[in-house]
C-alpha positions as CSV (number, residue, x, y, z in Angstrom):
1,M,0.0,0.0,0.0
2,S,1.5,3.4,-1.0
3,T,1.6,6.4,1.3
4,S,-1.3,8.0,-0.7
5,Q,-3.5,5.3,0.8
6,I,-2.3,5.6,4.4
7,K,-5.2,7.3,6.3
8,L,-3.7,9.3,9.2
9,L,-5.7,10.9,12.1
10,I,-3.9,13.7,13.9
11,A,-5.3,14.9,17.2
12,E,-3.5,18.1,18.2
13,D,-4.9,21.2,19.9
14,E,-2.1,23.5,19.0
15,L,-3.4,25.1,15.7
16,N,0.0,26.1,14.3
17,L,1.5,22.7,14.9
18,S,-1.5,20.8,13.5
19,F,-1.4,23.0,10.4
20,V,2.3,22.4,9.8
21,L,1.9,18.6,10.3
22,Q,-1.1,18.4,8.0
23,K,0.7,20.4,5.3
24,E,4.0,18.5,5.5
25,L,2.6,15.0,5.8
26,A,0.0,15.6,3.0
27,R,2.9,16.8,0.8
28,Q,4.5,13.3,1.3
29,G,1.3,11.6,0.2
30,F,-0.5,10.8,3.4
31,A,-4.3,11.3,3.7
32,V,-4.4,13.5,6.8
33,T,-7.5,14.3,8.9
34,I,-7.1,16.8,11.8
35,A,-9.0,16.8,15.1
36,H,-8.4,19.7,17.5
37,N,-9.5,17.9,20.7
38,G,-9.9,14.4,22.0
39,D,-13.7,14.2,21.7
40,E,-13.5,15.1,18.0
41,A,-10.8,12.5,17.4
42,I,-13.1,9.8,18.9
43,R,-16.0,11.0,16.8
44,L,-14.0,11.0,13.6
45,A,-12.6,7.5,14.3
46,R,-16.1,6.1,14.6
47,L,-17.1,7.5,11.2
48,E,-14.0,6.4,9.3
49,E,-11.3,3.8,9.5
50,F,-7.7,5.1,10.0
51,Q,-4.6,3.0,9.7
52,V,-2.5,5.3,12.0
53,A,-3.5,7.9,14.7
54,L,-1.1,10.5,16.0
55,L,-2.3,11.8,19.4
56,D,-1.2,14.7,21.6
57,L,-1.2,13.7,25.2
58,M,-2.7,16.9,26.7
59,M,-5.8,18.1,24.9
60,P,-9.2,19.7,25.8
61,G,-11.9,17.2,26.5
62,A,-10.6,13.6,26.3
63,N,-6.8,13.4,26.7
64,G,-4.5,11.3,24.7
65,I,-4.7,8.3,27.0
66,Q,-8.5,8.3,26.9
67,V,-8.5,8.6,23.1
68,L,-6.0,5.7,23.0
69,R,-8.4,3.5,25.0
70,A,-11.3,4.4,22.7
71,L,-9.4,3.7,19.6
72,C,-8.0,0.3,20.9
73,E,-11.6,-0.9,21.4
74,Q,-12.3,-0.6,17.7
75,E,-11.8,-3.5,15.3
76,P,-9.6,-3.2,13.4
77,A,-7.9,-0.6,15.6
78,P,-5.4,1.9,14.2
79,E,-1.9,2.0,15.4
80,V,-1.5,4.9,17.8
81,I,1.5,7.1,18.3
82,I,1.5,9.3,21.4
83,M,3.3,12.7,21.0
84,T,3.7,15.1,23.8
85,G,5.9,17.8,25.2
86,H,5.2,16.7,28.8
87,A,6.8,13.3,28.7
88,T,7.1,11.2,31.9
89,V,8.1,7.6,32.4
90,N,4.8,6.7,33.9
91,T,2.7,8.1,31.1
92,A,4.9,6.4,28.5
93,L,4.6,3.1,30.3
94,E,0.8,3.5,30.6
95,A,0.5,4.3,26.9
96,M,2.5,1.3,25.8
97,K,0.6,-1.0,28.1
98,L,-2.7,0.2,26.6
99,G,-1.4,-0.7,23.1
100,A,0.3,2.4,21.7
101,Y,2.8,1.7,18.9
102,D,5.3,4.3,20.0
103,Y,5.8,7.4,22.3
104,L,7.5,10.5,20.9
105,T,8.6,13.6,22.7
106,K,8.2,17.1,21.2
107,P,10.0,18.5,19.4
108,C,10.9,15.7,17.0
109,S,12.1,15.9,13.4
110,L,9.7,15.4,10.6
111,S,11.8,12.6,9.1
112,E,11.7,10.7,12.4
113,L,8.0,11.2,12.7
114,T,7.4,10.0,9.1
115,E,9.5,6.9,9.6
116,V,7.5,6.0,12.8
117,I,4.2,6.5,10.9
118,R,5.3,4.2,8.1
119,K,6.4,1.5,10.4
120,A,3.2,1.8,12.4
121,H,1.2,1.5,9.2
122,E,3.1,-1.6,8.1
123,K,2.2,-3.3,11.4
124,N,-1.4,-2.2,11.0
125,R,-1.5,-3.6,7.4
126,L,-0.1,-7.0,8.6
127,K,-2.7,-7.1,11.4
128,R,-5.5,-6.4,8.9
129,E,-4.3,-9.0,6.4
130,N,-4.1,-11.6,9.2
131,L,-7.7,-10.8,10.2
132,V,-8.8,-11.1,6.6
133,L,-6.9,-14.4,6.1
134,Q,-8.5,-15.9,9.2
135,S,-11.9,-15.0,7.8
136,L,-10.9,-16.5,4.4
137,V,-9.9,-19.8,6.1
138,K,-13.3,-20.0,7.7
139,H,-15.1,-19.1,4.5
140,N,-13.3,-21.3,2.0
141,S,-14.5,-24.8,1.6
142,T,-12.2,-27.8,0.9
143,N,-11.8,-28.4,-2.8
144,A,-10.0,-31.2,-4.7
145,T,-6.4,-30.4,-5.6
146,M,-6.4,-30.3,-9.3
147,M,-3.6,-31.5,-11.5
148,P,-1.9,-28.9,-13.7
149,A,-4.0,-28.5,-16.8
150,G,-3.6,-26.6,-20.1
151,Q,-3.3,-22.9,-20.7
152,H,-4.8,-21.0,-17.8
153,G,-5.6,-24.3,-16.2
154,I,-8.2,-25.0,-18.9
155,V,-8.2,-28.3,-20.8
156,T,-9.5,-27.8,-24.3
157,N,-9.2,-28.7,-28.0
158,N,-12.2,-26.6,-29.0
159,E,-11.9,-23.5,-31.2
160,Q,-14.6,-21.6,-29.3
161,M,-12.7,-22.2,-26.0
162,F,-9.4,-21.1,-27.7
163,G,-11.3,-17.8,-28.2
164,V,-12.1,-17.7,-24.5
165,L,-8.4,-18.3,-23.7
166,T,-7.5,-15.3,-25.9
167,Q,-10.1,-13.2,-24.1
168,I,-8.6,-14.1,-20.8
169,D,-5.2,-12.9,-22.0
170,L,-6.7,-9.6,-23.2
171,I,-8.8,-8.7,-20.1
172,A,-6.7,-10.1,-17.3
173,S,-4.6,-6.9,-16.9
174,G,-7.6,-4.6,-16.7
175,Q,-9.7,-3.5,-13.8
176,A,-13.2,-3.5,-15.4
177,P,-15.9,-5.9,-14.1
178,V,-16.4,-9.0,-16.1
179,L,-19.6,-11.1,-16.7
180,I,-19.2,-14.8,-17.5
181,A,-22.2,-16.4,-19.1
182,G,-22.8,-20.1,-19.6
183,E,-24.8,-23.1,-18.5
184,S,-24.5,-24.5,-15.0
185,G,-21.3,-26.5,-14.7
186,S,-19.7,-25.2,-17.8
187,G,-16.6,-23.9,-16.0
188,K,-17.4,-20.3,-15.2
189,E,-15.5,-20.3,-11.9
190,T,-12.5,-21.9,-13.6
191,V,-12.5,-19.0,-16.1
192,A,-12.9,-16.4,-13.3
193,R,-9.9,-18.0,-11.5
194,A,-7.9,-18.0,-14.7
195,I,-8.5,-14.2,-15.1
196,H,-7.4,-13.6,-11.6
197,Q,-4.3,-15.8,-11.9
198,A,-3.3,-14.0,-15.1
199,S,-3.8,-10.5,-13.6
200,P,-1.5,-8.3,-11.4
201,R,-3.8,-9.3,-8.5
202,R,-2.7,-13.0,-8.6
203,N,-1.0,-12.8,-5.2
204,R,-4.0,-11.3,-3.5
205,P,-7.3,-13.1,-2.5
206,F,-9.7,-14.7,-4.9
207,V,-13.1,-14.8,-3.0
208,V,-16.2,-16.6,-4.2
209,L,-19.8,-15.7,-3.3
210,N,-22.3,-18.2,-4.6
211,C,-25.6,-16.3,-4.6
212,A,-27.7,-19.4,-5.6
213,A,-26.4,-21.4,-2.6
214,T,-26.6,-18.6,0.0
215,P,-29.9,-17.9,1.7
216,E,-31.3,-14.5,0.6
217,S,-31.7,-13.4,4.2
218,T,-27.9,-13.7,4.7
219,L,-26.6,-12.6,1.3
220,E,-26.1,-8.9,2.2
221,A,-24.3,-9.8,5.5
222,E,-22.0,-12.3,3.6
223,L,-21.2,-9.7,1.0
224,F,-20.9,-6.5,3.0
225,G,-20.4,-7.8,6.6
226,H,-22.1,-6.5,9.6
227,E,-21.5,-4.8,13.0
228,A,-22.3,-6.4,16.3
229,G,-25.9,-5.9,17.2
230,A,-26.9,-5.0,13.6
231,F,-29.7,-7.6,13.9
232,T,-30.7,-10.4,16.3
233,A,-28.1,-13.0,15.2
234,A,-25.3,-10.5,14.8
235,R,-23.4,-11.2,18.1
236,A,-20.1,-10.0,16.8
237,R,-18.6,-8.0,13.9
238,K,-18.3,-9.9,10.7
239,I,-16.0,-9.0,7.8
240,G,-17.8,-9.2,4.5
241,L,-16.5,-10.9,1.4
242,L,-15.8,-7.6,-0.3
243,E,-13.4,-6.7,2.5
244,M,-11.8,-10.2,2.4
245,A,-11.1,-9.7,-1.3
246,Q,-9.2,-6.4,-0.7
247,G,-6.6,-6.0,-3.4
248,G,-7.8,-9.1,-5.2
249,T,-10.9,-10.4,-7.0
250,L,-14.5,-11.1,-5.9
251,F,-16.3,-13.7,-8.0
252,I,-20.1,-13.3,-7.6
253,E,-21.6,-16.6,-8.8
254,E,-25.1,-16.5,-10.2
255,V,-25.4,-12.7,-9.6
256,S,-29.0,-12.8,-11.0
257,C,-30.1,-14.3,-7.6
258,L,-29.3,-11.0,-5.8
259,S,-32.3,-9.3,-4.3
260,A,-33.2,-5.8,-5.4
261,A,-31.8,-4.3,-2.2
262,S,-28.5,-6.1,-2.6
263,Q,-28.3,-5.1,-6.2
264,A,-28.6,-1.4,-5.2
265,R,-25.9,-1.7,-2.5
266,L,-23.6,-3.6,-5.0
267,M,-24.1,-0.9,-7.6
268,R,-23.1,1.8,-5.1
269,A,-20.1,-0.2,-4.1
270,L,-19.0,-0.7,-7.7
271,E,-19.3,3.0,-8.4
272,S,-17.5,4.4,-5.4
273,M,-15.4,1.3,-4.3
274,S,-16.7,2.0,-0.8
275,Y,-19.6,0.8,1.4
276,Y,-20.9,0.5,4.9
277,R,-21.2,-2.7,6.9
278,I,-24.8,-3.5,7.8
279,G,-25.5,-1.5,11.0
280,G,-22.2,0.4,10.5
281,T,-21.4,4.1,10.3
282,R,-17.8,3.8,9.1
283,K,-17.1,3.8,5.4
284,I,-15.1,0.8,4.2
285,E,-12.9,1.6,1.1
286,V,-11.9,-1.3,-1.0
287,D,-9.8,-2.0,-4.1
288,V,-11.5,-5.1,-5.6
289,R,-12.0,-6.4,-9.2
290,M,-15.5,-7.9,-9.6
291,I,-16.2,-10.9,-11.8
292,A,-19.8,-12.1,-12.0
293,S,-21.4,-15.1,-13.6
294,S,-25.0,-16.1,-14.6
295,S,-26.6,-19.1,-16.2
296,Q,-29.7,-16.9,-17.0
297,P,-30.0,-14.3,-19.8
298,M,-29.4,-11.0,-18.1
299,H,-31.2,-8.9,-20.7
300,Q,-34.4,-10.9,-20.1
301,L,-34.1,-10.4,-16.4
302,V,-33.8,-6.6,-16.9
303,Q,-36.9,-6.6,-19.2
304,Q,-38.8,-8.5,-16.5
305,G,-37.8,-6.0,-13.9
306,R,-35.8,-8.6,-11.9
307,F,-32.4,-7.0,-12.4
308,R,-31.2,-3.4,-12.4
309,P,-30.3,-2.2,-15.9
310,D,-27.5,0.1,-14.6
311,L,-25.9,-2.8,-12.6
312,M,-26.2,-5.1,-15.7
313,A,-24.6,-2.4,-17.9
314,R,-21.8,-2.1,-15.3
315,L,-21.2,-5.8,-15.0
316,C,-21.5,-6.5,-18.7
317,N,-18.7,-4.1,-19.5
318,I,-16.7,-7.2,-20.6
319,R,-18.6,-10.4,-21.4
320,V,-17.2,-13.9,-21.8
321,T,-19.6,-16.7,-23.0
322,L,-18.8,-20.3,-22.4
323,P,-20.1,-23.1,-24.7
324,A,-21.8,-26.2,-23.2
325,L,-19.8,-29.4,-23.0
326,R,-22.1,-31.0,-25.7
327,E,-21.0,-28.1,-28.0
328,R,-17.3,-28.9,-27.4
329,S,-17.5,-32.7,-27.6
330,T,-13.8,-32.9,-28.6
331,D,-13.0,-31.9,-25.0
332,I,-14.8,-34.8,-23.4
333,L,-12.0,-37.4,-23.6
334,P,-9.2,-35.0,-22.8
335,L,-11.1,-33.8,-19.7
336,T,-11.8,-37.4,-18.7
337,D,-8.0,-38.2,-18.8
338,H,-7.3,-35.0,-16.8
339,F,-9.8,-35.9,-14.1
340,L,-8.4,-39.5,-14.0
341,R,-5.0,-38.0,-13.3
342,T,-6.4,-35.6,-10.7
343,F,-8.4,-38.1,-8.7
344,A,-6.0,-41.1,-9.0
345,P,-2.5,-39.6,-9.3
346,N,-0.9,-42.9,-8.1
347,R,-2.8,-45.1,-10.6
348,Q,-2.4,-45.5,-14.3
349,L,-6.1,-45.4,-15.0
350,M,-7.5,-45.5,-18.5
351,T,-11.0,-45.8,-20.0
352,S,-12.0,-48.7,-22.1
353,P,-13.2,-48.1,-25.7
354,E,-16.8,-49.0,-24.6
355,A,-16.6,-46.5,-21.7
356,R,-15.3,-43.9,-24.1
357,R,-18.2,-44.5,-26.5
358,V,-20.7,-44.1,-23.6
359,L,-19.0,-40.8,-22.5
360,M,-19.0,-39.4,-26.0
361,S,-22.7,-40.4,-26.7
362,Y,-24.0,-38.7,-23.6
363,Q,-25.4,-35.1,-23.8
364,W,-23.9,-33.9,-20.5
365,P,-26.7,-31.6,-19.3
366,G,-24.6,-30.9,-16.2
367,N,-21.6,-30.0,-18.4
368,V,-18.0,-30.2,-17.1
369,R,-19.1,-30.4,-13.4
370,E,-21.1,-33.5,-14.2
371,L,-18.2,-35.2,-16.1
372,R,-15.9,-34.4,-13.2
373,N,-18.4,-36.0,-10.7
374,V,-18.8,-39.1,-12.9
375,I,-15.1,-39.7,-13.2
376,E,-14.5,-39.1,-9.5
377,R,-17.0,-41.8,-8.7
378,A,-15.7,-44.2,-11.4
379,V,-12.2,-43.9,-9.8
380,L,-13.6,-45.1,-6.5
381,L,-15.7,-47.9,-8.0
382,S,-13.2,-49.3,-10.5
383,R,-11.4,-52.4,-9.3
384,S,-8.9,-52.4,-12.1
385,N,-6.9,-49.8,-14.0
386,L,-9.4,-49.9,-16.9
387,I,-12.6,-47.9,-16.4
388,Q,-15.6,-49.9,-17.8
389,P,-19.1,-48.7,-18.6
390,N,-20.5,-50.3,-15.4
391,D,-18.1,-48.1,-13.4
392,L,-19.9,-45.0,-14.7
393,L,-23.0,-43.5,-13.2
394,V,-26.4,-44.9,-14.3
395,E,-27.3,-41.5,-15.9
396,L,-24.8,-42.4,-18.7
397,T,-26.7,-45.5,-19.9
398,S,-28.0,-45.2,-23.5
399,R,-31.6,-44.1,-24.4
400,E,-32.6,-47.7,-25.2
401,S,-31.6,-49.1,-21.8
402,L,-33.3,-46.4,-19.7
403,P,-36.3,-47.6,-17.7
404,P,-39.8,-46.3,-18.6
405,R,-41.1,-43.2,-16.9
406,S,-42.9,-43.9,-13.7
407,G,-46.7,-44.1,-14.1
408,N,-47.3,-44.1,-17.9
409,G,-44.8,-46.6,-19.2
410,T,-43.5,-44.3,-21.9
411,S,-39.8,-44.3,-22.7
412,Y,-37.4,-41.4,-22.1
413,D,-36.9,-38.8,-24.7
414,S,-33.5,-37.6,-25.9
415,N,-33.2,-35.3,-22.8
416,P,-33.8,-37.8,-19.9
417,F,-34.0,-34.9,-17.4
418,G,-36.8,-33.0,-19.2
419,V,-34.9,-29.7,-19.1
420,D,-34.2,-27.2,-21.8
421,H,-30.4,-26.8,-21.5
422,G,-30.0,-23.9,-23.9
423,L,-28.2,-20.8,-22.6
424,G,-30.7,-18.6,-20.8
425,T,-32.7,-21.4,-19.2
426,V,-32.6,-21.8,-15.5
427,E,-30.1,-24.7,-15.0
428,I,-30.6,-27.5,-12.5
429,E,-28.3,-30.3,-11.6
430,P,-29.2,-33.6,-13.4
431,A,-31.9,-35.4,-11.3
432,L,-32.3,-39.1,-11.1
433,S,-35.7,-40.6,-11.8
434,A,-37.4,-42.6,-9.0
435,S,-36.8,-45.8,-10.9
436,N,-33.1,-45.1,-11.0
437,G,-32.8,-44.1,-7.3
438,S,-32.3,-47.6,-6.1
439,A,-29.4,-48.2,-8.5
440,V,-27.7,-45.1,-7.3
441,T,-28.3,-46.1,-3.7
442,R,-26.6,-49.4,-4.4
443,L,-23.6,-47.7,-6.0
444,E,-23.3,-45.4,-3.0
445,E,-23.5,-48.3,-0.6
446,T,-20.8,-50.1,-2.6
447,E,-18.6,-47.1,-2.5
448,R,-19.1,-46.6,1.2
449,R,-18.2,-50.2,1.9
450,E,-15.0,-49.9,-0.1
451,I,-14.0,-46.9,1.8
452,L,-14.7,-48.5,5.2
453,T,-12.8,-51.6,4.2
454,A,-9.8,-49.5,3.2
455,L,-10.0,-47.5,6.4
456,E,-10.0,-50.7,8.5
457,R,-7.0,-52.0,6.6
458,T,-5.0,-48.9,7.3
459,N,-6.2,-48.5,10.9
460,W,-8.1,-45.3,9.9
461,H,-5.0,-43.5,8.5
462,Q,-6.6,-41.3,5.9
463,G,-3.4,-40.7,3.9
464,R,-2.7,-44.4,3.5
465,T,-6.4,-45.0,2.8
466,A,-6.4,-42.6,-0.1
467,E,-3.3,-44.2,-1.4
468,L,-4.8,-47.7,-1.1
469,L,-7.9,-46.6,-3.0
470,G,-5.9,-44.7,-5.6
471,I,-7.6,-41.4,-5.0
472,S,-6.4,-38.0,-3.7
473,P,-6.7,-37.2,0.0
474,S,-9.1,-34.3,-0.7
475,T,-11.4,-36.7,-2.6
476,L,-11.4,-39.1,0.3
477,Y,-12.1,-36.3,2.8
478,R,-15.1,-35.2,0.7
479,R,-16.5,-38.7,0.6
480,L,-16.1,-39.2,4.4
481,R,-17.9,-35.9,4.9
482,E,-20.6,-36.8,2.4
483,Y,-21.3,-40.3,3.9
484,K,-20.8,-39.0,7.5
485,I,-18.1,-41.6,8.2
486,T,-16.2,-41.1,11.4
487,K,-14.4,-43.7,13.5
488,R,-16.5,-42.9,16.6
489,M,-19.7,-43.3,14.6
490,I,-18.8,-46.6,13.0
491,R,-17.7,-48.1,16.4
492,A,-20.8,-46.8,18.1
493,Q,-22.9,-48.5,15.4
494,R,-21.1,-51.8,15.7
495,A,-21.4,-51.7,19.5
496,T,-25.2,-51.5,19.2
497,Q,-25.5,-54.3,16.7
């Protein structure tokens, strides 16, 4: 962070000295705010976040120690430097015990003061980053570790996808918002991450907000954060995802699901790069690039009055459109091989010609996400190094082998899930019919038994279990969580049998 971004509060009752400090420090690029007494300093600090505060010890109203106590109660608190012409050992010790960064005696040189302010700011920056990182750790879910893929981490042999890769190269260095359109599961988050990784922000956070998976009642609190007591469940201050993404990229997945109120707040944040936490009075300034995605046609939502036209125009400044997997069928087998290497890095897994024909003949309504899930499960179910059709999910069976629809005995049509999968239709994950449910249950039971057997053989050592099954540890972790498998639970069940 440059000195032009360092927000400095100076509380000094001597008018001439405060004028000189403001003029000289502003000349060096600091953003300086002056308070001429302690009460005014506390009021200003409640309205705005400062990184560093320079306090005179003796002031009208609240003195420097009282202001220091008030500032240290804030979160995040500024680093406080006490400056006085009435220095004593006792006051210096008290100030340091209360959390002051340093204690200077008047008169002091401008160069000395500037150096102390910069060091205090660096400490404050590290504290804020640590706070954001802690929030990010709590927010981020465990994802499978992916093997290195092609350009920008995208596996493709498709001409339209090559155009997407070119777009990523062109737009990555900019700051303008980006809208990524495409069916559910087509890889919109992968493209968003690729833009982030190719940008100058690559070493800063990449934060994801899935609007479709977040309850509407908590969306604003997730995005903007809230202060303690802002509403009934707000027992403590919460840092919003916008603040977590400071200096980096915020990816808003399925932005069309935002409520009208959230759209209005997001529009203001985009325009000013600042906002207020829910229930807060202090303006939060951010430097964030926003990337949004939608599986619905935004222009139709605007015409229907469900989305703000000004926000759409802002987000659609740059638009990237992803093809469905059925439109890039040449990528099915390369993606399959990539996922095999990802989920079974220690096995030389391959797909049989029959399995490849099944994979190529399927329409993939769930796109790349569905293919990924199919291969992940096939890795667990396969007992050899050659994936066969019966290792694949039952959704991949041919049209002729599908059971009749429940109730009327008619056969399935070419789209077994009865969903229009064109761009602009509300996407859902592929759903199993009732008649197929028992088959899937049997597959899940088989998978669960295989995992339990491997766990028993390794005495519940998850690393060796993953190696024995030929899958990655993150895949095993997700399966344990999905099937609610714990050592205590299994032993308790056996004890009651």
